[in-house]
C-alpha positions as CSV (number, residue, x, y, z in Angstrom):
1,M,-17.6,-7.5,9.8
2,Q,-16.0,-4.3,10.1
3,P,-12.7,-3.8,12.2
4,D,-12.9,-2.4,15.7
5,F,-10.8,0.7,16.0
6,S,-11.5,1.4,19.6
7,S,-8.3,0.0,20.9
8,F,-5.5,-2.0,19.6
9,D,-6.8,-5.1,21.5
10,A,-10.1,-4.6,20.0
11,L,-8.7,-4.1,16.7
12,A,-6.7,-7.5,16.8
13,R,-9.8,-9.4,18.1
14,S,-11.8,-8.0,15.3
15,L,-9.3,-9.2,12.6
16,T,-10.1,-12.8,13.1
17,D,-13.2,-12.7,11.0
18,L,-12.6,-10.9,7.8
19,P,-13.7,-12.3,4.6
20,A,-11.5,-14.8,2.6
21,L,-10.7,-15.2,-1.0
22,D,-13.8,-16.7,-3.0
23,L,-12.1,-19.9,-4.0
24,A,-15.1,-20.9,-6.3
25,A,-14.9,-17.8,-8.3
26,A,-11.1,-18.0,-8.7
27,E,-11.5,-21.5,-9.9
28,A,-14.2,-20.6,-12.4
29,A,-11.9,-17.9,-13.8
30,Q,-9.0,-20.3,-14.0
31,A,-11.4,-22.7,-15.9
32,R,-12.4,-19.9,-18.2
33,Q,-8.7,-18.9,-18.9
34,A,-8.3,-22.5,-20.1
35,E,-11.2,-22.0,-22.5
36,L,-10.1,-18.9,-24.2
37,T,-8.7,-18.8,-27.7
38,K,-5.0,-18.7,-26.7
39,P,-2.4,-21.3,-25.7
40,P,-2.6,-21.9,-21.9
41,G,-0.5,-19.5,-19.8
42,S,0.5,-17.4,-22.9
43,L,-0.8,-14.2,-21.2
44,G,1.5,-14.9,-18.3
45,R,1.0,-12.6,-15.3
46,L,-2.2,-11.2,-17.0
47,E,-4.0,-14.4,-16.4
48,E,-2.8,-14.4,-12.8
49,L,-4.1,-11.0,-12.2
50,A,-7.5,-11.9,-13.8
51,I,-7.9,-14.9,-11.4
52,F,-6.8,-12.9,-8.4
53,M,-9.4,-10.2,-9.0
54,A,-12.1,-13.0,-9.6
55,G,-11.4,-14.5,-6.3
56,W,-11.6,-11.1,-4.5
57,Q,-14.6,-9.8,-6.4
58,G,-16.3,-13.1,-6.1
59,T,-17.2,-13.5,-9.7
60,S,-15.6,-15.5,-12.6
61,R,-15.7,-12.5,-14.8
62,P,-14.4,-9.5,-12.7
63,R,-14.5,-5.9,-13.9
64,I,-13.3,-2.4,-12.8
65,E,-16.4,-0.2,-12.5
66,R,-14.8,2.3,-10.5
67,A,-11.1,2.6,-9.3
68,Q,-10.6,4.7,-6.3
69,A,-7.0,6.3,-5.7
70,L,-6.4,7.5,-2.1
71,V,-3.3,9.5,-1.3
72,F,-2.8,10.1,2.4
73,A,-0.3,12.9,3.7
74,G,1.3,13.3,7.0
75,N,4.1,15.0,8.7
76,H,6.8,13.6,11.1
77,G,8.7,14.8,14.1
78,I,11.5,12.5,13.2
79,C,12.4,15.3,10.7
80,A,13.9,17.4,13.6
81,R,16.8,14.7,13.5
82,G,17.9,16.1,10.0
83,V,16.7,12.9,8.1
84,N,15.3,14.8,5.0
85,P,16.8,17.4,2.7
86,F,13.4,19.3,2.3
87,P,11.3,21.1,4.7
88,Q,8.1,19.7,6.0
89,E,6.3,22.6,4.3
90,V,6.6,20.8,1.0
91,T,4.1,18.3,2.4
92,A,1.3,20.9,2.4
93,A,2.5,22.4,-0.9
94,M,2.3,19.1,-2.5
95,V,-1.3,18.4,-1.2
96,A,-2.4,21.8,-2.7
97,N,-0.8,20.6,-6.0
98,F,-2.7,17.4,-5.8
99,K,-6.0,19.3,-5.3
100,A,-5.0,21.7,-8.2
101,G,-4.4,18.5,-10.5
102,G,-0.7,19.5,-11.1
103,A,1.0,16.4,-9.6
104,A,2.2,13.2,-11.5
105,I,-0.4,11.3,-9.9
106,N,-3.3,13.5,-11.2
107,Q,-2.0,12.7,-14.9
108,L,-1.6,9.1,-14.3
109,C,-4.9,8.6,-12.7
110,A,-6.7,10.5,-15.5
111,V,-5.0,8.1,-18.1
112,A,-5.6,4.8,-15.9
113,G,-9.3,5.8,-15.2
114,A,-9.2,6.1,-11.5
115,E,-10.8,8.8,-9.3
116,M,-8.1,10.5,-7.0
117,T,-8.6,12.0,-3.4
118,V,-5.9,13.4,-1.3
119,V,-6.4,13.0,2.4
120,P,-4.2,15.3,4.6
121,L,-3.7,14.2,8.2
122,D,-3.0,17.0,10.7
123,L,-0.3,18.5,8.9
124,D,0.0,21.2,11.3
125,R,0.6,18.7,14.1
126,P,3.6,16.3,13.1
127,T,4.0,13.1,15.0
128,A,6.5,12.9,17.8
129,D,10.1,11.9,17.5
130,F,10.3,8.2,17.7
131,T,13.7,8.0,19.1
132,E,12.5,9.6,22.3
133,G,9.0,7.8,22.6
134,P,6.1,6.6,20.4
135,A,5.5,8.7,17.3
136,M,1.8,8.7,18.3
137,T,-0.3,7.7,21.3
138,E,-2.6,4.7,20.7
139,D,-5.6,7.2,20.3
140,E,-3.9,9.2,17.8
141,C,-2.7,6.1,15.8
142,L,-6.2,4.6,15.8
143,A,-7.8,8.0,14.8
144,A,-5.6,8.0,11.8
145,I,-6.2,4.2,11.0
146,Q,-10.0,5.0,11.2
147,R,-9.4,8.1,8.9
148,G,-8.0,5.7,6.4
149,A,-10.8,3.1,6.7
150,E,-13.5,5.9,6.3
151,A,-11.9,7.1,3.1
152,V,-12.5,3.8,1.3
153,D,-15.6,4.0,-0.9
154,P,-17.7,0.6,-0.3
155,G,-18.5,0.7,-4.1
156,A,-15.0,0.7,-5.4
157,S,-13.9,-2.2,-7.6
158,I,-10.2,-1.6,-6.7
159,V,-8.6,0.8,-4.3
160,L,-4.9,2.2,-5.1
161,L,-3.0,3.5,-2.1
162,G,-0.3,6.3,-2.2
163,E,1.2,8.7,0.2
164,M,2.8,12.0,0.6
165,G,5.1,13.2,3.5
166,I,8.5,14.7,4.0
167,G,10.5,12.2,6.0
168,N,8.3,9.2,5.5
169,S,11.2,7.2,3.9
170,T,12.7,7.1,7.2
171,V,9.5,6.1,8.9
172,A,9.1,3.4,6.2
173,A,12.5,2.0,6.9
174,A,11.8,2.1,10.6
175,L,8.6,-0.1,10.1
176,A,10.5,-2.5,7.7
177,H,13.3,-2.9,10.2
178,A,10.9,-3.4,13.2
179,C,8.8,-6.0,11.2
180,L,11.3,-7.7,9.2
181,G,14.4,-7.4,11.2
182,G,17.9,-7.3,9.8
183,E,20.1,-4.2,10.0
184,A,18.9,-0.6,9.8
185,E,20.9,0.0,6.9
186,D,19.2,-2.8,4.8
187,W,16.0,-0.5,4.7
188,V,17.4,2.9,4.6
189,G,17.8,4.5,1.1
190,R,18.2,8.0,-0.3
191,G,14.5,8.8,-0.5
192,T,14.0,12.3,-1.9
193,G,17.8,12.7,-2.4
194,A,19.6,12.3,0.7
195,D,23.4,13.0,0.6
196,P,25.8,10.6,2.4
197,Q,25.7,12.6,5.7
198,V,21.8,12.7,5.8
199,L,21.8,8.8,4.8
200,A,24.1,8.2,7.9
201,R,21.7,10.1,10.2
202,K,18.7,8.1,8.7
203,V,20.5,4.8,9.5
204,A,21.3,5.9,13.1
205,V,17.9,7.3,13.6
206,V,16.1,4.0,12.4
207,Q,18.5,1.9,14.5
208,S,17.9,4.0,17.5
209,G,14.1,4.2,17.1
210,V,13.5,0.4,16.4
211,S,15.6,-0.4,19.5
212,H,13.7,1.9,21.6
213,H,10.4,0.3,20.8
214,S,11.7,-3.3,20.4
215,R,9.0,-4.9,22.8
216,V,5.7,-3.5,21.2
217,R,3.4,-5.7,19.4
218,P,3.0,-5.9,15.6
219,L,-0.1,-3.7,15.3
220,E,1.4,-1.2,18.0
221,R,4.4,-0.5,15.8
222,L,2.3,1.7,13.7
223,A,2.1,4.0,16.8
224,A,5.6,3.4,18.0
225,V,7.6,4.3,14.7
226,G,4.9,5.1,12.2
227,G,3.1,8.2,10.8
228,R,-0.3,9.3,10.3
229,E,-0.3,8.5,6.6
230,Q,1.1,5.1,7.2
231,A,-1.5,4.3,9.8
232,A,-4.2,5.6,7.4
233,I,-3.0,3.2,4.6
234,A,-3.2,0.3,7.2
235,G,-6.8,1.5,7.8
236,A,-7.7,1.5,4.2
237,V,-6.2,-2.0,3.6
238,L,-8.3,-3.3,6.4
239,A,-11.5,-1.6,5.4
240,A,-11.1,-2.8,2.0
241,R,-10.5,-6.4,3.2
242,A,-13.7,-6.2,5.2
243,R,-15.6,-5.5,1.8
244,R,-13.5,-8.0,-0.2
245,I,-12.1,-5.0,-2.3
246,P,-8.8,-5.7,-3.8
247,V,-6.0,-3.2,-2.9
248,M,-3.1,-2.0,-5.1
249,L,-0.2,-0.8,-2.9
250,D,2.1,1.6,-4.5
251,G,5.9,1.2,-3.7
252,F,8.2,1.2,-0.7
253,I,6.3,3.4,1.7
254,C,3.0,2.0,1.1
255,T,4.1,-1.7,1.4
256,A,6.0,-0.7,4.6
257,A,2.8,0.9,6.1
258,A,1.0,-2.4,5.7
259,L,3.9,-4.6,7.3
260,P,2.4,-4.4,10.8
261,L,-0.7,-6.1,9.5
262,W,1.3,-8.7,7.7
263,S,3.4,-9.1,11.0
264,H,0.2,-9.6,13.0
265,E,-1.2,-12.1,10.5
266,P,0.1,-12.6,6.8
267,E,-3.2,-13.4,5.4
268,L,-4.2,-9.9,6.1
269,F,-2.2,-9.0,2.9
270,G,-3.9,-11.5,0.8
271,H,-6.2,-9.2,-1.2
272,C,-3.1,-6.7,-1.8
273,L,-1.3,-6.5,-5.1
274,V,2.1,-4.5,-5.1
275,A,2.2,-2.3,-8.1
276,H,5.9,-2.0,-8.6
277,R,9.2,-2.6,-7.4
278,S,10.5,0.8,-6.1
279,A,13.9,2.1,-6.7
280,E,14.4,2.3,-3.0
281,P,16.9,-0.5,-2.2
282,G,15.0,-1.9,0.7
283,H,12.0,-2.6,-1.4
284,A,13.2,-5.6,-3.2
285,R,14.2,-7.1,0.2
286,M,10.8,-6.4,1.7
287,L,9.0,-8.0,-1.2
288,E,11.0,-11.2,-1.0
289,A,10.5,-11.4,2.7
290,I,6.7,-11.2,2.5
291,G,6.4,-13.3,-0.7
292,K,4.8,-10.5,-3.0
293,R,5.7,-10.1,-6.6
294,P,5.3,-6.5,-8.1
295,I,3.4,-6.0,-11.2
296,L,6.0,-3.4,-12.7
297,D,9.7,-2.8,-12.3
298,L,10.3,0.7,-14.0
299,G,12.8,2.2,-11.6
300,M,10.2,4.6,-10.0
301,A,10.4,6.2,-6.5
302,L,8.1,9.1,-6.5
303,G,5.4,7.9,-4.3
304,E,2.1,9.6,-4.5
305,G,0.5,6.2,-5.6
306,S,2.1,6.8,-9.1
307,G,3.2,3.2,-9.5
308,A,-0.3,2.0,-8.4
309,A,-2.0,4.1,-11.4
310,V,0.3,2.7,-13.9
311,A,-0.1,-0.8,-12.7
312,L,-3.9,-0.3,-12.8
313,S,-3.5,0.1,-16.6
314,V,-2.0,-3.5,-16.7
315,L,-4.7,-4.8,-14.5
316,R,-7.4,-3.2,-16.8
317,H,-5.8,-5.0,-19.8
318,A,-5.7,-8.4,-17.8
319,L,-9.4,-8.2,-17.1
320,A,-10.3,-6.9,-20.8
321,A,-8.6,-10.0,-22.1
322,H,-10.3,-12.4,-19.7
323,D,-13.7,-10.9,-20.0
324,G,-13.7,-10.0,-23.8
325,M,-11.8,-12.8,-25.5
326,A,-14.0,-15.7,-27.2
327,T,-13.7,-19.2,-25.9
328,F,-12.8,-22.0,-28.5
329,A,-16.5,-23.1,-28.4
330,E,-17.6,-19.6,-29.3
331,A,-15.1,-19.2,-32.0
332,G,-16.0,-22.4,-33.5
333,I,-12.2,-23.5,-33.2
334,G,-11.5,-27.3,-32.4
């Protein structure tokens, strides 16, 4: 069943019947791991990743035939508050760079074997200032969610999610504060290089915005303090879940974009891997709160889906070992 994007109420109702992990396939993959020519557990996290993929792909020997990387881009009205050191024109310039193949994510996807598409979302029409009202109307937010859902290839073996948007580390901090509580400063980091004065403005803006929208329901937080690219990421997560396609979230901003889904129902995060622990200070706290263990910790904080592309290579290694190794019986051992 596909999610219903006609209203937030309809969306919430449609999320009660999404497919779950295939326990039989996961158990079969675990049994295969026990038969492979190695000591049990000796491949550590690689074994866990193979079993995870088996459960979501519904086969004891999962493979990645097609990896789809989606980078969503948006602009934000909150930038008028002076929360970012770069102008919003950089977002469109980076979209052009993605399309020309000149960004980090292009190189990383090429090496990891992922097909990358950038999806700009009304860059000439930034969201509203969420300290004064909702960043988006319900219709605007649902349209962005649907754009994200429609971008997912039904034939993908895994979907990697990334983002680009000047000011979106402030948006991510607001989503985290709204969904996970704590203090505004718990979630605010330097982003693209904020100095102490900009950092202080970010904290004040996050605190003000979340306080202003304290009564909204979890899914509606995307409209209240989110951005179009965050809404699109959430839509892609839901569309992938409806087709039982595993998802690789990038870092701080991508994880924050999916937090309203987690707040609505934690199991909506079940098919998601988190690629890496971002250098943004709030990400470690966020991952601990939602019980997600990142695959990598490389001190990265670029965004673009860059960590997801690097983590895809690790995932490919996990599946190659799981599928290609001989069992003890096949090798005539024991």
